[in-house]
N, C-alpha and C positions, 0 to 999 in steps of 0.2 A: 504494500500500500504506500502511496506517496506521502509527503509530509504536509499535506493540506491541513490547515487549522480549522477544526470544526467550530461552528457557531456555539454560543452559550446555550445550555439546555433551556428550552422554553418552560415557562411556569405560568400556571393560572393565577399566581399572585400578582402578575403584572397588572397595574391598575388601568386596564383598557376599557373605556366606556363608550367610545365614539362610533363603533362599527358593529354590525350584526354578526359577530363571531362568538360562538360559545366556547370558552376556554376550559370548561370542565372536561376532564378525561372520561372516556367511556368506562363502564364498570368492568371488573375482572372477567366477567363472562365473555366480553367481546374479545379479550386476548386469547381466551381458550378457544373461541370459535375460529379466530385467525390461525391458531396452531393446527386445528383440524383441517382447515383449508389447505395449509401448506403441506401437511402430510399427504393430502390427495394430489399435490402437485400444483395447486392454484396459487400463483405468486412465485412459483419456481420454474415451471415450464412456460413456454410461450403460448399462453391462452389468448384467444381473440374472439370477441363477440361480434364479428363482422356481420352486417346485414340485419334483416328483420328478425327479432327474437322469437317470432311466431312461425317462421319458415324454417326449412331444412338448413342447418348450419353448413357452411362450405368447408369448415375445418373440424377435425375431431376434438380439439381441445377448446371448449367454450363453456360458458355458464348460463346459457339461455334459459334452462329450467329455473335457476335461481332468479333470473331477471323477471321472468313471467310471474313468479310468486311475489316479488316485490311490487310489481305493477298491480296485481290482483288485490293484494292487501292494502296498498295505498289508494287504489281506486275506490275501495269501500269507505275509506276515511272521508273522501270528497263526494260521495253519493253518486258515482258513476254506475249505471246499470252493469251488472256483471256480464251480461250478454252483449253489451255494446261498449267495449272498452279496449283500447290499444294504447301502448306506451312503451317507454324504455328508460333506462338509466342513462342520462346524458352526461356530458362533460362538465356542465355548469348551468346556472339559470339562463345565462346568455345563449348557450347552445340550445336550450329548450325554446327560448324565444325565437331563435333563428328557424328552428323546425316549424314552429307555429306559423310564422309569417310566410314561410315557403309553402306550407300546406294550404293555408288560407288563400294565398294568392293563386296558387295552381288550381285549387278546387273551384274558386269563384270564377276565374277566367274561363275554365273549361265548361262550367255549367251555364254561364250567362253570356259568354262570347265577348266580354269586355273586361279589361283589367280593372281591379278595384282601386279605390282610393283608401289610404291608410290614415286612421284618426287616432291621436293620442294627445296627452298633455305635456307641457313643459316639465311637469313633476315626474313623468315616467322615467324609468332608468335610462341612463345615457346610451345604453346599447340599442334602444328601440330606433331612434333616428339613424344611427349608424347602420343597423340591419336593413332598414327601409331603403337607405341609399344603396347598400350592397345589392339589394334585390330589384332596384330600379322602380320602386313604388312611388307614386305621387302621394304626397302627404298633406294633411291639414292639421294644424295645431288647435286643440280645443281649450277653451278658457277653463279656469278653475275657480272654486270658491275661496274664501279667505284662508282656509286651512289646507288648501292644495288638492282637494278632490275635484274630479271632473264635473263640470257644470252641465247637466243634461240639456238644459234649454239652449246652451251654445252649441252642443253637439247637434241638436235638432236643426238649428239654423244653418250649420255648415254642411250638412249632408247633401251630397249631390245625388238626386234621385234618378239620374239617368245611368248610374253605374253602381256596382255593388260596393258595400262598405266593409272594410277590414279594420275592426276596432280593437285596440289594445287598451284594456282597462287594468288598473293597478290596484292590488289589495296590499297596501303597505308601501307607499311611495318612499323613494330613497332617503330623502332628507327629513320631511315633515311627518312621515308615517301616516299619510292620509289614505282613506279607503274610498275608491271610486264607487258610486252607488249603482251596483250591478242591476238590481231590479228596474230602476228608472231607465237605465241605458237599454236594457232588454226590451222594455215597452216601446221605446223610441224606434228600435230596430225591427220590431216585430213585423211590420208591413212592407219590408223591403229586403232584397237579397243582402245577406251579411254573413260575416264570420266574426265571432266574438272570442278573442283570446284574453285570458286573465294571467297577468304576471303577478304571481303571489310568492315570489322568490323568498322574501323575508318573513311575511306573516303566515304563509301557507304551512310552515312546519308546525306551528303551535295552535292555530285557530281550531282545528278539528277536536281538540281536547278541552275546549272552553265553551262557555255559553254563547259564543259567537260562531259556532260551527256552521250555522245556517248561511253565513256570508259566502261560504264556498261549497254549498251543497248543490251539485251539478243538476240534479233533477228538478230543483226548485228554481235556481237562477238561470239554468239552461244555457250556460256558456259552452263553447265548442272545444276549447283546449285550455290546458293549465300548465304553468311552469312553477316549480318549487325548487329551492336550493337545498341540498343535503348538508352543506358545510356551514350553515347558519344556525338555526335553532337546534337542529339535531346534534350538532357537534361532531359530525363526521370529519375525519382527520385530514381530508384533502378535498379540493373542489370537485363537486359532482352535483347533478341535478336530476329531477324527475320531469318527464314530459308525458302528459296524459291527454288523450282525446277519445272521441267516440269511434268505435271500430268501423261503423258504417261510413263515417266521413273519411277515415283513413283509406278504406277500400276504394272509395271514389277517387281520392287523390292518387292512389297507387295506379289505378287504371289510366288516369289522365297523364301522370308523369311517365308511366311505362310506354305510352305511345310516342313520347318524345325522346326518351333516353333508353339505352340498352346497358345491361350489366351481366352479360353472359358469363363473365369471369367468376361471379359469385353463384351462378346457378339460379338466381332469382333477382328481380328488381327489388332492392332492399327497402326503399322508403325512408331510410336514414341518410342524411347528407354525408356523413362520415362513413367511409368504407370499414376500416378497422376501428373497433371500439374496445375500450377497456373492459376486460372480463373479470378483473379482480374486484373492482368497486361494487358491482351488483351482488357478488357473492358475500362481500363484507357487509354491505348495507342491509342485507336480508336480516342480520341480527337486530337491526333497529326496528324491525316490524314484528318482533316476537312479543308475546304477552308481557313478559317481565320488563322489557325495555319500553313497551308502550305505557305501562303503569308509571315508570319513571318520567317519561316525557309528559304524561298528563299532569303529574305533580309539578314538574318544572313550569308547564304552561300556566297553571293556575297561580303559581307563586310570582312569576314575572309580571303578570297583569296586576296582581295585588301590590307588588313593590313599585310598579310604575305609578299607580294611583297615589301611593304613599309619598313617592318622590315629588310628584307634582304638588301635593299639599304642603310638603316641607319647603319647597322652593317658593311657593306663594307666600308662605309665612316668613321665611328667613331672607329671601332675596326677591321681593316683589318687583324691584327695579329692573330685574332681568326680563320681566314680562313672560314667564314660562307658559307654554301652551302644549296641549295634547290634542291632536287632530281628531281622534276617535277613541271611544272607550275600549275598542279592541286593539288599540295600538300600544306597543311597548317603547314608543319614542316620545321624549320630551324635548322640545326645542325652545331656545331662549336667546336673548341678546348675547353677543360675544362677551365672555367673562374675563378676557385678558389672556395673554400668551402663556403665562406661567401655568395656569390651570389647564389650558388647551394642551400644552405639551405633556404635562404630568399625566393626564388621563386620556391622551390620544383622541381628543375630540375632533369630529369632523365639523368643518365650518363652511358656511355658504351665505353670501349676501349679508354680512354683518351679524350672523347668528351662528350658534353652535347647537349640537344636540347630543343627548345621551340616549343610548339604546340599552334597555334593561334586559340583558341576556342572563341565562341561568347561572353564570359564574358571578354576576353582579349582586352579591349578597348585601344584606342591610349594613353590615360593617363597612364594606367598600363604599356604598352610597353615602353613609354617614360621614366617612372621611372626606368624600367629595364635597359634601355640604359644608363641612367645617372649613375646608380650604377656600371655598367660595366666600365664606364670611370673613376669613382672614385677609382676603385680597385687598 
């Protein structure tokens, strides 16, 4: 081995409050599961989940069965019908968004004969306009309310009724933690050709375990696809994501895309934009869908929302001059006026437009939040 210097060992004691990263390590059961996978060769041999996890795999070493189980279990969390569900473990939330926009664009253009216009807000994740540019989509920016949620009335005004709408709604906007009103958006889109994608990268991990599960219940809200990050609330150790959609939509997309592209090398047209895909992550993430881990996640979800409400009340009492706000009761984000560089650097706060925010993740216990409040008062 060469003489490269390893970085310092990471620690959840690092006072990091500004980004949606869960620094709590997984329980010992996860390490045991990883050892079982390695004994089977997963993470040792060159495994590859190339192609559609529901089709015949082109190589012998893959974890498609694990991936299908992850999709089935997570699909239940978000209310997808078991008989109308397709998905895969993606490389990240952005990767899931890319697949959603490509699926939506292809399906709408094939079905209606005209390219869709893509609608989203300035509060959406920065990947959305980049992906729209990559895919050559015409875009329209929708206004937001004071807390950063999409304004349905403005969406209605901006819709072009001579072409389909590809709408990206966000449940947990990047900075202010706003929740776009999916039922109102759905009602506006009901009488026109559309594809509704929900980017729930940040909030999608914990909402199913709370009183706000209905916000992402597919059979009620009737969205078409969903993106969730695995490395945020879940605390998965490296970037990964979930992409979920209805099987009927995916099949129609597959037929349309298959008429334009060939993939004989794989033995089937994959429907995933990446050819080779990580086979280890789906096998590892399966542990996070087990009953024991689900119970831990549920406890974490309830606690972070309770601690977010407590933090807001404390900030309103101790530093009302910072004008702290919480965009939605389902949000684990508190944003406020910039508190000064010392506090920003110490707690790794994200800043934007003269404000900073705290994201209350499972590692952000009351002790850490109290130290943060004390430092704010000493400023």
